[in-house]
N, C-alpha and C positions, 0 to 999 in steps of 0.2 A: 337134408336128405329125406325123401319120402319113404315111409314104411309101406309094407303091404296093406296094412289097415287103412292108411291114408288114401292109397290108390283105390281101395274098395269103396271107402266112403265117398270119394269124389264121383264114383260111378252111380251112386244112389242119390238122386236129387230128393230134397225134402219138399213135400207138397203141402204140409201142414205143420205149423208150430202151435202148440197148445200153451195157454197162459192160465194158470190156476192161482187163486188168491191164497195167501197164507192164512191158516186158522188163527194165528197169533196177532196179526196186524193186517187189517184190511187194505192198507196202503202199500203192501208188499205182496210179492207172489213168486211163482217160479215159471220160467219159460222152458217148456219141454220140447226138445228136438230129437225125434227118434227115441234112443234109449238115454240120452243125456238130459240133465236138468241144470238150469242156471238161475240164480236169484235175479229178480227184477223189481223195479219200482213201479208202482201203479199211481193213479190219481189220488188226490187228497181225500176224496169221498169213497175211494175203493171202487169196486166193480158195481155199475149201475145198469138197470134194465131200461128205464126211461131217460135217456141222455138228453140234456139240455145245455144250450151254450152257457159256459161259465160255471157249471155245477161242480166242476173238479172231479167228475167221475170218468172211469174208464168204461166204455160201453161194453156190455155183455153181447157179443156178436161175433160173427165170422167176418174178418176184415181182410180183404184181398190186399196183397202187397202190390202197390202201383208202380213206384219207381224209387230209386236211390238218389239222394243228393249228398254231396260231399264238399268239404272245404279243400280246394286244390292248393291253397296256400299253406295248409297244414298237413295234408295226407296225400299219399298216391292214390290214383284212381282205384276204387275198390273192384275186386273181381266179382262179378255177378252176372247172371243171365237176365236179371231185371234191367229195364232201362236206367242208365247212369247219367247224371248231370251235375256239373260243377255248380256250386252256389255262387251267385254274383252279389255284390253289394246292394243291388236294387231288388233282390228277391224277398218277397214277403207273402204271407198267407192271409187272405182277407177273412177277418172274423167279425166284421160289421154286418149284422143281420139285415140292415136296411140297404146294404150295397148289392147291386145286381150281380157282382162278382163273389158274393159270399161263398166261403169254403172252397176257394180256388187259389192257385198260385197267381200273384200279380207283381208288377213292377212298380216300386215306390222309391222315391228319393230316400237315401239314408236319413234316419231320424224320425220319420213319421210313425205313428202309433200302431201299426199293424204287427202281426206276429212275424218278426224279422227272422230270416233264415241265417243270415251272416251275423252271428252273435259274438259278443266279446268273450264269453265263456266257451267251453268246449262241448256243450251238450249237443249242438247240431254240427259237429265236425263230420259226422256220418249220420244220416237220418233217412228213414224209409217212410214214404207217404203210404198211409194205410186208408183203404177204401171205406170210409165212413161218411154217410150222408152226402154221397156224391152221384148217385144214380137212381133217382134224381136228387138234387139238393133241395132240402126243405129248410126254410128259415128257422133259426132257433133250435135246431136239433143237434147242434154242435159242429165245430170245425177244427181243423188242424190236429187230427189224432195221428200221431206219428209213433214210430219205433225209433228211439234215439239213445244216445249215451246217457248213462245215470250219473247223477251227483254223488260225490263221496258219501258213503253211508246209506245209499239208496233212499234218499229223502224223497217225498212224494213229488209226482208230476202234476200237471194241470189237467191230466186225463189220458196221458200217453202211456206207453210201455217203455221202460228204459233198462238197458243192460250195460255191462262194461264193454270196453273196446275190444277186449280179446274175444268176447262172445261174438261180436260182429265179424271180426277177422276170421273166426272159425266157421260161422254159419253162412254168411253172405255167398261165398263160392258154391255152397252146396244147395242153394235154393233153386227150386224149379221156377220156370217162368210164371206159372200160375199158382204160386204158393199163397197160402193165407194164414193169418194168425187167428186162432179161434180162442176167444176170451170166455172163460166160464166162471 
């Protein structure tokens, strides 16, 4: 049963999510959505200004939310105003700087060495593509920056922002079409 607060919150779309790093651990932070704050995992190198492929850093930037991917074999379709797409076994993200498809969604037979979206673990059961190094793409500036599910204990990511599933369930329906994550 929805409360009056739930109905009011649904009417207010979030246009910005803020990520601030923890003062105690550079690999952790807080995702702030309106007046709510949620713990999140960040990259192994923390927040970085000069992002490079493979540096383990979460870029300090305004990152537009592009689209939502989800595992239809594990979850129902998420409610969101963002474009939503089910992950297929062939979906991968190109992180090869020498490939003309660098930092783009590509189709690959299962098992090849790209960033697979259909993972055995649950990190990408729901994942939001963040607009990093995509307009235009610059080789070596970093690829596959996502907002995805966190590992237990909020262990570091490879440069993404990660939260728990309940945070996704709470926030995805409230996101405006042109929402962005601002990492500071």
